[in-house]
N, C-alpha and C positions, 0 to 999 in steps of 0.2 A: 585471618585470625579466627580462633574459636571463641565465640561470645556466648556466655552462659549466665542465665538468671535463675536463681533457685529461691523459692519461698518456703520458709520453715515455720510451721505452726508449733509454738512452744507451749508447754504446760504452764498454766498461770503461775504456779509456785516456782517455776524456773525462769520466768521472763527477766527478772531483774539481774540475774547472774549469767544469762546466756552468753553475752559478749565476753565476759571474763572466762567463762568455761571453754570458749572457742579460741582463746588468745594464742595458745601454742600452735594450733592448727593454722591459724591465720598467719602468724609470723613465719612458720616453715613454708607455707605456700608462697608468700610474698618473696621469699628468698630463692625460690626455684628459678633456674635458668628458663627463660621462655615465658615466665609470668609477666603479663602486661599490667594488670591491675586485679585487685581482690578487695572489694569494698562492701562492708555491711551497712545496712540501713534498717530502721525500725519503722513499721507502718504508722502513719498518722491516723489511720482509721481503726486499726486493730492492734492494741499494745502487746499482743501475744504473737504477732507475725513479724518475722525478720526476713529481710530480702538481701540476698548476696548477689552482687553483680561482679562477674569475673571474666577475664579474657587471657588467652594464652596464644603464643605463636602456634601456627598450625601443627607443627610437629611436637609440641610440648605438652599438649593436653593428655595424651596417652601416658607419658611419664608421670604426670600429676596423679592420675587415677590409680596408677600402679605403685605409687610411693607408700612407704610404711606410715608416714604421718597422715596421709589421706585415710588409710584404713583405720588408724588409731583415732583420728578426728571424728570420723563417722560413728565409731563405737562410743566415743565419749559423749556425742550428741544424743545417741539413741534414747537413753533414759529421760532426757529433757523434752523430747518431742511428743506432741499430742497425736500426730499422724505422719504418714509418709510425705516427705517434701515433694513439691511440684517444681518441675524444671523445664526450661526452654534452653536448648543448646543448638547453635547454628554456626556454620562457617560463614563469615562475612568479610567483605573487603575492608582494608585499612589496617592500621597498626596501633590503634588507640582512639581516644576521643577526638572528634573533629569539632570545629566551631559550627554553631547553628547559623546557617545562611539566612533563615527567615527572621531572625531576631539578633541584630548586631548592636553592640554597645560600644560607643566611642570613648 
């Protein structure tokens, strides 16, 4: 699968509305064939940083990046961002989240 983590630094005046502003992009991406997960979090250390953790089946990531809702989503984010997002994108084994072997809960 293609595993992607993106950090978005949002302008302070846009932080409280950022998730709502990305809702259409999020919903459209989650509905894509090949999307495994697409999950937003907010940093506990920086209230203006949002982290997106996403995964796609190996052959689906290109379709995602070439979709109209991807292009529209990025353009809708552009005025809300303080700087260019930072990304890690890797091909990894697996098909989603696995259980953590080092910490099991019965």
